[in-house]
C-alpha positions in Angstrom: 87.5 -128.3 -226.4 89.3 -131.0 -223.7 88.5 -130.2 -220.4 91.8 -130.3 -218.1 92.2 -132.5 -215.3 93.6 -130.7 -212.1 97.3 -130.3 -212.1 97.1 -131.0 -215.9 99.4 -128.5 -218.1 99.1 -130.2 -221.5 97.3 -127.4 -222.7 99.6 -124.7 -221.5 101.7 -122.9 -223.9 105.6 -122.8 -223.2 105.1 -119.5 -222.1 102.1 -119.7 -219.9 104.4 -122.7 -218.4 107.2 -120.7 -217.8 105.1 -117.8 -215.8 103.5 -120.8 -213.6 106.8 -122.1 -212.9 108.5 -118.5 -212.1 105.6 -117.5 -209.8 105.2 -120.8 -208.0 109.0 -120.3 -207.3 108.9 -116.8 -206.2 105.7 -118.1 -203.8 107.9 -121.1 -202.5 111.2 -118.8 -202.0 113.2 -121.2 -204.5 116.0 -119.1 -206.3 114.7 -118.6 -210.4 118.2 -120.1 -211.9 119.3 -117.8 -214.9 116.0 -115.4 -214.4 116.6 -112.7 -216.7 113.3 -111.5 -216.4 114.5 -110.4 -212.9 112.1 -107.4 -211.5 114.6 -105.6 -209.6 115.9 -103.5 -212.8 112.0 -102.7 -213.5 110.8 -99.3 -212.9 107.7 -98.0 -213.2 108.0 -94.4 -215.0 106.1 -91.2 -214.4 104.1 -90.9 -217.8 104.4 -86.9 -217.7 107.9 -86.2 -216.1 109.7 -89.9 -217.6 111.4 -90.0 -214.2 111.7 -93.4 -212.5 109.4 -93.5 -209.3 109.8 -96.9 -208.4 110.5 -100.4 -209.3 107.5 -103.0 -209.8 108.9 -105.2 -206.6 108.5 -102.0 -204.4 105.1 -100.8 -206.1 104.1 -104.3 -205.2 105.0 -104.2 -201.6 103.6 -101.0 -201.0 100.0 -102.4 -202.3 100.3 -105.3 -200.5 101.2 -103.7 -197.1 98.4 -101.1 -197.5 95.8 -103.9 -198.3 96.9 -105.7 -195.1 96.9 -102.6 -192.7 93.3 -101.5 -194.2 92.0 -105.2 -193.7 93.8 -105.3 -190.4 91.9 -101.5 -189.3 88.4 -103.7 -190.0 89.4 -107.0 -188.4 92.5 -107.2 -186.1 93.2 -111.1 -186.4 93.9 -110.4 -190.2 97.0 -109.6 -189.1 98.5 -113.4 -188.2 97.0 -114.5 -191.8 100.0 -111.8 -193.2 103.4 -112.3 -191.3 106.3 -110.5 -193.8 106.9 -113.5 -195.4 103.6 -113.9 -196.7 103.6 -110.3 -197.7 106.6 -110.5 -199.7 105.5 -113.8 -201.7 102.4 -112.0 -202.3 104.1 -108.7 -203.6 106.4 -110.8 -205.8 104.0 -112.6 -207.6 102.1 -108.9 -207.8 105.0 -107.3 -208.9 105.3 -109.9 -211.9 101.7 -109.4 -212.8 102.3 -105.3 -213.1 105.4 -106.1 -215.0 103.7 -108.4 -217.3 100.6 -105.7 -217.9 103.1 -102.6 -217.8 100.7 -101.7 -214.9 101.0 -99.4 -212.1 98.8 -97.6 -209.8 100.6 -94.4 -209.9 99.7 -94.2 -213.6 96.1 -94.5 -212.5 94.6 -92.8 -209.9 90.9 -93.8 -210.5 92.4 -97.5 -209.4 94.0 -96.1 -206.5 91.3 -94.3 -205.5 88.9 -97.0 -205.5 91.8 -99.3 -203.8 92.5 -96.7 -200.9 88.7 -95.2 -200.8 86.7 -98.1 -201.7 87.1 -99.9 -198.2 86.5 -97.0 -196.0 83.3 -96.0 -197.8 81.9 -99.7 -197.5 82.8 -99.4 -193.9 81.0 -96.0 -193.7 78.0 -97.3 -195.6 77.8 -100.2 -193.5 78.1 -98.2 -190.4 75.4 -95.4 -191.4 72.9 -98.7 -192.4 73.4 -100.0 -188.8 72.6 -96.7 -187.3 69.5 -96.5 -189.3 68.5 -100.2 -188.5 69.1 -99.1 -184.6 66.8 -96.2 -184.9 64.0 -98.1 -186.7 64.5 -100.8 -183.6 64.2 -97.8 -180.8 60.9 -96.3 -182.8 59.4 -99.7 -183.1 59.9 -100.4 -179.4 59.9 -97.1 -178.0 
């Protein structure tokens, strides 16, 4: 198998190349001319009721906003990395992935639980470990 040099797309299929180009345009805010794959009309449906819940774009924006809010709770400086324009660019790229794989957090409560509870559980265990270590240090010094 030939090794690709940086930026060489010779071995990329036409469909993959089109996806890459589309994502690059989303990230750079360039319009996607004649984009029949627009995400605006695609919606995530509730598997039980069949009713439309959110569009992929709406769900992606909510996921990115949730991530940024959780990260900012742990480190305030993170907020500066994620202005609204960056959030929307990342959300647009995420929406394309959600659509491609017909994926939704709303259909996967297990993944939603990991996304929401994971950082809090990590921070909780880190705090407990710090308290245990501090108690050991006090015991050794006192």
